[in-house]
Residue, then its C-alpha position, 0 to 999 in steps of 0.5 A: x480542504x479534505x478529498x471529499x470537498x476538493x474541487x481542482x482544475x485538471x491539466x486539460x481544463x476540466x473540473x475535478x469534482x468532489x469525491x463525496x457525491x460519487x461515493x453517495x451515488x455508489x452507496x445508494x446503489x449498493x444498498x439496493x443490492x442484497x448480494x452486497x454485504x459491504x462497501x468501503x472507500x479505501x483511497x482517493x488522489x488527485x490526477x497529477x499527484x503521486x499515487x495509483x492509477x485509480x482515483x477513488x478506490x472502493x472495495x465491494x464485498x459480495x459472494x456473487x462477485x462473478x456476476x459483476x464481472x460478466x455483465x457491466x450493466x450494473x455501472x449504468x445503474x449508479x445515479x452518478x453525479x452530473x459531470x462525473x458520469x462514466x465516459x469511455x471503456x472500462x478495464x479489468x484487473x485481478x489481484x490475488x483473491x480480489x478483482x477490479x473494474x476501473x471506470x473512467x469518469x467524464x471529469x477524467x478520474x477513474x473509480x476502481x471497484x475492487x470486488x471480494x468475496x465476503x470471507x476476504x474481510x474475516x478478522x480472525x485471522x486477517x488475510x495478508x492481502x486484506x491487511x495490506x489493502x485495508x491497513x489504513x482504516x477505511x471509510x465504511x460506506x455500507x455494512x449491514x452485517x458489521x463485517x467491515x466494522x469488525x475488520x476495522x476494529x481488528x486492524x486498529x494499531x495496538x498502542x506502541x511506545x515509539x521511544x522503546x520501539x526506536x531503542x529496539x530499532x537501534x539495537x538491531x543496527x548496532x553490530x551491522x557495520x561490524x558484520x559487513x566489516x567482518x565478512x568483507x575481510x574474507x577474500x571471496x567476500x571482498x565485494x561486501x566492503x561497500x556495504x559498510x559505507x551504505x549502512x553508515x549513511x543509513x545510520x547517519x540519516x536516522x534510519x537506525x531509529x526508524x527501521x528495524x535492521x535484519x540481515x544475512x551475509x547477502x541481504x539487508x532487510x528493513x521493516x517496522x516490525x517491532x519483533x525480529x522476523x517478518x509476517x507475510x502481511x508486513x511491508x519491507x525493503x530488501x537491499x541485496x549487494x551484487x558481486x559485480x558492484x551495485x544493488x538490487x532493491x526489492x520489497x512491498x510498500x503500501x500505497x493509497x489503493x493497496x500494496x505495490x511491489x518495488x524493484x530497482x537495480x543500481x550499479x553502485x552501492x550508494x543511497x540515491x534519492x529514489x531509494x531514500x524515497x522508498x525508505x521514507x515511505x516505509x518509515x511512515x508505516x505504523x510500528x507493528 
């Protein structure tokens, strides 16, 4: 079943309702508000599974976003489905050019309304944060002026020859072990030697055909960029060896509800399951 039809049992015994009726109710409400010029469903997940805190993420485009922040009475104007009515306090968060209102439902889900100005959906050029939130094609619920349709068209990935991309990625790794071997021979850089084994392990697991490798002496940066160098809107992971041993891992990955910053420090230069999980998630990104 897809997420719109799914009905599951929560850990507390309550039924988790289908997404479609909630989306239909929000859409019907938005169509009555002339200041709302776009509505898109950008993600859902079931409680108890990995993902963001919000279960249903909806982007609302309006040039009067502050009115929805100041006054929460609009929530009661939505004809919520039976069993999925608002239940409890709401919460507020700000994310760069957007802000969100989280609404708790009686069936234990959260609906995150992410409000943005209409210019946030501009397709020329696409704002980096817009790209990271909407990088996977959203479900357009209400788009009277065609803003979201144009954005979706701009986000459509270009056709990529995956075998040629794999060859390009492989070439970027060709001298990686040699690079660290060279620098670690210098006494003041001997602490870089464990990176030779880490790079070899990443290659053994096939990441040299799935990710682009970029490095300086102190930073190994991995991405799905077809070209050398990164734009500000592209997810990546950086792996930094520490002089006293271990690694500092950071970067940005995309989740259902948008971009997520990741950070991890470990005491050894190795490939633990959590780092491998980050790498697998990055390798599922589209080649760009």
